[in-house]
C-alpha positions as CSV (number, residue, x, y, z in Angstrom):
1,V,-17.5,-12.1,30.4
2,E,-17.0,-10.0,33.5
3,I,-14.6,-7.0,33.7
4,T,-13.1,-7.2,37.2
5,F,-10.7,-4.3,37.1
6,V,-9.5,-1.4,34.9
7,H,-5.8,-0.5,35.5
8,S,-4.6,3.1,35.3
9,K,-1.7,4.9,37.0
10,S,-3.0,8.4,36.2
11,Q,-6.6,7.8,37.1
12,A,-6.3,5.4,40.0
13,G,-9.1,5.7,42.6
14,K,-11.5,7.6,40.2
15,P,-14.8,6.0,39.0
16,V,-14.4,4.8,35.5
17,V,-17.5,6.8,34.6
18,S,-15.7,10.0,35.6
19,V,-13.5,9.6,32.6
20,H,-15.7,7.6,30.3
21,H,-19.0,9.5,30.7
22,D,-20.7,7.2,28.2
23,C,-20.5,4.4,30.8
24,L,-23.0,6.2,33.1
25,D,-25.0,3.6,35.1
26,L,-23.2,0.8,33.2
27,T,-20.4,0.2,35.8
28,D,-19.5,1.0,39.4
29,L,-15.8,0.1,38.8
30,K,-13.0,2.5,39.8
31,F,-9.6,2.6,38.2
32,S,-7.0,0.7,40.1
33,N,-3.2,0.9,40.0
34,K,-3.0,-2.6,41.3
35,L,-3.1,-5.8,39.3
36,N,-5.7,-8.5,39.9
37,K,-4.0,-11.8,39.6
38,N,-7.3,-13.8,39.5
39,I,-8.2,-13.0,35.9
40,D,-8.4,-15.3,32.8
41,I,-7.4,-12.6,30.3
42,L,-5.7,-9.2,30.3
43,F,-6.0,-6.6,27.5
44,L,-2.9,-4.5,27.3
45,C,-3.8,-1.1,25.7
46,L,-0.5,0.8,26.1
47,G,1.3,2.9,23.6
48,H,3.8,1.4,21.2
49,G,7.0,0.5,23.0
50,E,5.3,0.6,26.4
51,S,3.7,-2.9,26.4
52,K,7.1,-4.7,26.3
53,K,8.4,-2.5,29.2
54,W,5.2,-3.1,31.2
55,L,5.4,-6.8,30.7
56,L,9.0,-7.1,31.7
57,A,8.2,-5.2,34.9
58,N,4.9,-6.9,35.8
59,N,4.7,-10.4,34.2
60,H,5.8,-12.0,37.6
61,K,2.7,-10.4,39.2
62,L,0.3,-12.2,36.8
63,S,-0.8,-15.9,37.1
64,A,0.9,-18.2,34.5
65,K,-2.7,-19.1,33.4
66,T,-3.6,-15.5,32.6
67,K,-3.8,-14.9,28.8
68,I,-2.8,-11.6,27.2
69,I,-4.1,-9.7,24.2
70,D,-1.8,-6.8,23.4
71,L,-3.1,-4.0,21.2
72,S,0.3,-2.3,20.6
73,Q,2.8,-3.2,17.8
74,D,5.4,-4.6,20.3
75,F,4.8,-8.3,19.6
76,R,3.4,-8.3,16.1
77,H,6.6,-9.2,14.3
78,I,8.1,-12.7,14.4
79,K,11.5,-11.5,15.7
80,S,9.8,-9.7,18.6
81,A,7.0,-12.1,19.4
82,T,8.5,-13.6,22.6
83,S,8.8,-11.8,25.9
84,Q,10.2,-13.9,28.8
85,K,8.2,-17.2,28.5
86,R,5.3,-15.6,26.7
87,K,5.0,-16.2,22.9
88,F,2.6,-14.0,21.0
89,I,0.6,-15.2,18.1
90,Y,-0.3,-12.7,15.4
91,G,-4.0,-12.2,15.9
92,L,-5.6,-11.9,12.5
93,P,-8.4,-14.5,12.7
94,E,-8.8,-14.7,8.9
95,L,-5.1,-15.7,8.7
96,S,-4.5,-17.8,11.8
97,K,-7.8,-18.9,13.4
98,K,-6.5,-22.3,14.4
99,Q,-3.4,-20.9,16.0
100,I,-5.4,-18.2,17.9
101,Q,-7.7,-20.9,19.3
102,K,-4.7,-22.6,20.9
103,A,-2.9,-19.4,21.9
104,D,-2.1,-18.0,25.3
105,N,-1.0,-14.6,24.1
106,I,-2.1,-12.6,21.1
107,A,-0.6,-9.6,19.3
108,N,-3.6,-7.7,17.9
109,P,-2.9,-6.4,14.4
110,G,-2.8,-2.7,13.4
111,C,-5.8,-1.0,11.9
112,F,-4.3,-0.2,8.5
113,A,-2.6,-3.6,8.5
114,T,-5.9,-5.4,9.1
115,C,-7.8,-3.4,6.4
116,I,-5.1,-4.0,3.8
117,Q,-4.3,-7.6,4.7
118,L,-8.0,-8.6,4.4
119,G,-7.8,-7.2,0.9
120,L,-4.8,-9.3,0.0
121,L,-5.1,-12.6,1.9
122,P,-7.0,-14.6,-0.8
123,L,-4.4,-13.6,-3.4
124,A,-1.4,-14.5,-1.3
125,A,-3.0,-17.8,-0.2
126,N,-3.6,-18.8,-3.8
127,K,-0.1,-17.6,-4.9
128,K,-1.6,-14.9,-7.1
129,I,0.5,-11.9,-6.0
130,L,3.0,-11.6,-8.9
131,T,3.7,-7.9,-9.1
132,D,4.2,-4.9,-6.8
133,I,1.2,-3.6,-4.9
134,H,-0.2,-0.1,-4.8
135,I,-2.3,1.1,-1.9
136,S,-3.9,4.4,-0.9
137,A,-5.9,4.4,2.4
138,T,-7.6,7.1,4.4
139,T,-8.2,6.9,8.2
140,G,-10.3,8.9,10.6
141,S,-9.0,11.1,13.4
142,T,-9.4,8.4,16.0
143,G,-6.5,6.6,14.3
144,A,-4.2,9.2,15.8
145,G,-5.1,8.3,19.4
146,Q,-6.6,10.5,22.1
147,S,-3.9,13.1,22.7
148,L,-4.4,16.2,20.6
149,S,-1.9,17.4,18.0
150,E,-2.0,19.9,15.2
151,T,-3.0,17.2,12.7
152,S,-5.6,15.5,14.9
153,H,-7.3,18.7,16.0
154,F,-10.9,19.1,14.6
155,S,-10.2,22.7,13.2
156,W,-7.3,21.2,11.2
157,R,-9.0,18.1,10.0
158,Q,-12.3,19.7,9.0
159,N,-12.5,20.2,5.2
160,N,-8.9,18.9,4.9
161,I,-7.0,15.9,3.8
162,S,-3.3,15.1,3.8
163,P,-0.8,12.2,3.2
164,Y,1.7,11.1,5.8
165,K,4.4,8.5,6.2
166,V,4.4,7.9,2.4
167,F,5.9,4.4,1.6
168,E,7.2,4.1,5.2
169,H,4.2,3.5,7.4
170,Q,5.0,1.1,10.4
171,H,2.2,-1.3,9.4
172,L,4.0,-2.2,6.2
173,K,6.2,-4.7,8.1
174,E,3.1,-6.6,9.3
175,I,1.6,-6.8,5.8
176,G,4.9,-7.9,4.2
177,Q,5.3,-10.6,6.9
178,T,1.9,-12.0,6.2
179,I,2.4,-12.1,2.4
180,N,5.7,-13.8,2.8
181,Q,4.1,-16.4,5.2
182,L,1.4,-17.3,2.6
183,Q,3.5,-16.8,-0.5
184,P,7.2,-17.3,0.5
185,N,8.8,-17.1,-2.9
186,I,7.8,-13.5,-3.6
187,N,8.7,-10.2,-2.0
188,P,6.6,-7.5,-3.7
189,D,7.2,-3.8,-3.0
190,L,4.3,-2.2,-1.2
191,Y,3.7,1.3,-2.3
192,F,1.4,2.6,0.5
193,V,0.2,6.1,0.8
194,P,-1.9,6.8,4.0
195,Y,-4.1,9.8,4.3
196,R,-5.6,11.7,7.2
197,G,-9.3,12.1,6.6
198,A,-11.8,14.7,7.7
199,F,-14.0,12.2,9.6
200,T,-13.8,10.4,13.0
201,R,-13.9,6.7,12.5
202,G,-13.1,4.2,9.7
203,I,-10.5,3.2,7.1
204,L,-11.1,2.9,3.4
205,A,-8.3,1.4,1.3
206,T,-7.9,1.1,-2.4
207,I,-5.5,-1.7,-3.4
208,Y,-4.5,-2.5,-6.9
209,L,-2.0,-4.7,-8.7
210,E,-1.5,-6.4,-12.1
211,S,-3.3,-9.7,-12.3
212,N,-4.1,-12.4,-14.9
213,L,-7.4,-13.2,-13.0
214,S,-10.7,-12.1,-14.5
215,E,-13.1,-10.2,-12.3
216,K,-15.3,-13.2,-12.0
217,Q,-12.4,-15.5,-11.1
218,A,-11.2,-13.0,-8.4
219,I,-14.6,-12.6,-6.9
220,E,-15.1,-16.4,-6.7
221,M,-11.6,-16.8,-5.1
222,Y,-12.4,-14.2,-2.4
223,K,-15.8,-15.7,-1.7
224,D,-14.2,-19.1,-1.3
225,Y,-11.4,-17.9,1.0
226,Y,-13.8,-16.0,3.3
227,K,-16.7,-18.5,3.3
228,N,-16.0,-19.6,6.9
229,H,-15.1,-16.1,8.2
230,L,-18.0,-14.3,9.7
231,F,-16.9,-10.7,9.5
232,V,-15.6,-10.3,5.9
233,H,-18.1,-9.8,3.2
234,I,-17.7,-9.5,-0.6
235,A,-20.0,-6.6,-1.5
236,P,-22.0,-6.6,-4.8
237,F,-22.2,-2.8,-4.6
238,N,-19.9,0.2,-4.2
239,V,-18.4,0.1,-0.7
240,D,-18.3,3.1,1.6
241,L,-17.4,3.7,5.3
242,K,-20.9,4.2,6.7
243,Q,-21.6,0.5,5.9
244,V,-19.0,-0.7,8.3
245,V,-18.5,2.0,11.0
246,N,-19.7,0.7,14.5
247,T,-19.3,-2.9,13.3
248,N,-16.6,-5.6,13.3
249,N,-17.2,-6.1,9.6
250,C,-14.8,-5.7,6.6
251,F,-16.5,-5.0,3.3
252,L,-14.5,-5.9,0.2
253,Q,-15.4,-4.8,-3.4
254,I,-13.5,-6.5,-6.2
255,M,-13.1,-5.0,-9.7
256,K,-10.9,-5.6,-12.8
257,K,-9.9,-2.5,-14.7
258,G,-7.7,-3.4,-17.7
259,E,-4.8,-5.4,-16.4
260,Q,-5.3,-4.1,-12.8
261,L,-7.2,-6.0,-10.1
262,V,-8.7,-3.4,-7.8
263,I,-9.8,-4.2,-4.2
264,I,-11.7,-1.7,-2.0
265,S,-11.5,-2.6,1.7
266,A,-13.4,-0.8,4.5
267,I,-13.4,-1.3,8.2
268,D,-14.0,0.5,11.5
269,N,-10.5,1.3,12.8
270,L,-11.7,1.1,16.4
271,L,-13.5,-2.2,16.1
272,K,-12.2,-4.6,13.4
273,G,-9.0,-2.5,13.5
274,A,-8.6,-2.7,17.3
275,A,-11.1,-3.5,20.1
276,G,-13.6,-5.5,18.1
277,Q,-10.8,-7.8,16.7
278,A,-9.4,-8.1,20.3
279,V,-12.9,-9.4,21.5
280,Q,-13.0,-11.7,18.4
281,N,-9.7,-13.1,19.4
282,M,-10.7,-13.6,23.0
283,N,-13.8,-15.5,21.8
284,L,-11.7,-17.8,19.8
285,M,-9.2,-18.3,22.6
286,F,-11.8,-19.4,25.1
287,G,-14.1,-21.4,22.8
288,I,-16.9,-18.8,22.9
289,D,-19.0,-18.2,19.8
290,E,-16.8,-16.0,17.6
291,A,-19.5,-13.4,17.1
292,T,-20.4,-13.0,20.8
293,G,-20.6,-9.2,21.6
294,L,-19.9,-8.3,18.0
295,K,-23.3,-8.4,16.3
296,L,-23.4,-4.7,15.7
297,K,-25.3,-2.5,13.2
298,P,-23.7,0.4,11.4
299,S,-24.3,3.7,13.2
300,A,-25.5,5.4,10.0
301,F,-26.5,4.6,6.5
């Protein structure tokens, strides 16, 4: 894979390394405010609501053969998945690998949505979601983007934790859509409490619901569902964030406590929850080995 241009209106003409200092001696590219039509794939990394506007204004400048992976939420929902002649496939490989392999345009899933869906897919696929679902999940400060605000500033985050968007997070719509796709005759309530954590990267989610499965049955079901998926692992130990940060992995821990099936799910929100999953989708779209560029080790243990 060769990166041929990096588009930016605000940084046009500047060397990429002048903004991304970690790329020192890795690239001589400069930011450009012009589109290169001779590309196989374009990653759109705009804010929510901006990708749709950009595509309406610029789609005619792209080759019809250019594929797109969009990292905003603009095309993730079935009702908004088409823009002009471009139809976007929801890009969760563990849900839709075959469709992704044939797709021309991908809507990359949200970070919370990825973490939580990976914890629920085997249940929905086996029609085992029979009750409402309770979720609490904590994300690092990078989940808030690059722009500073009171709640993303280090001095506020340090030694602190707080909930936000209780029961109304925007990723709930993606999660509900997937459950309904796999298990059409049920529409469970999703009681999701997201938290801002005092760390930089990663999401750790605790998901629980009533289930008639034993712990052993649930673990076997999860192992069977994910046996052909490289990046999801059923852990025989207590899961924590350091095991997955700086990787494209999702670690799942399955427990049965009384009548409740408990699933712990952990990912790196910047990799499996965003850029890593986008690269995974690109690999699938072009017939490249799925793990290419993604064989990464955790940064700490």
